[in-house]
C-alpha positions, 0 to 999 in steps of 0.5 A: 825241535827237540826230536830233530835235535835242533834244540835242547835244554841247554839252548833253552836255558841260554835263550831264556837267560839272554832274553831275560837280560835283554828285557831287564836292560830295556826296562832299566833304560825305559825307567831312566827316561822321564815319563810322558806328561799325564796330560797326554792321557787326554790329548793324543787320541782325539783331534777334538776332546770329547766332553767326558774326557774334559771332565776326566782331565779336570778331575785329574788336575783337581786331584793332583792339586790336592794330592800332588805330594803323593805322586812323583811328578818330578819323574814326568815330562813338563 
């Protein structure tokens, strides 16, 4: 593209700058939205939850009951 004159360093710089701006705006917008409920880690794949996931879910619930103050759970959907 450079050899044919279709693209140059200035266009590359402009493209990188505008692309970075779009990505950062998307990140900012996503960060303002509540995070999905952690229970979705276990419920959105299988119609019937396998035993190993039931054990993992129970372990997460116990962990959050014990250490919940260390997690920003208020940023998650209820």
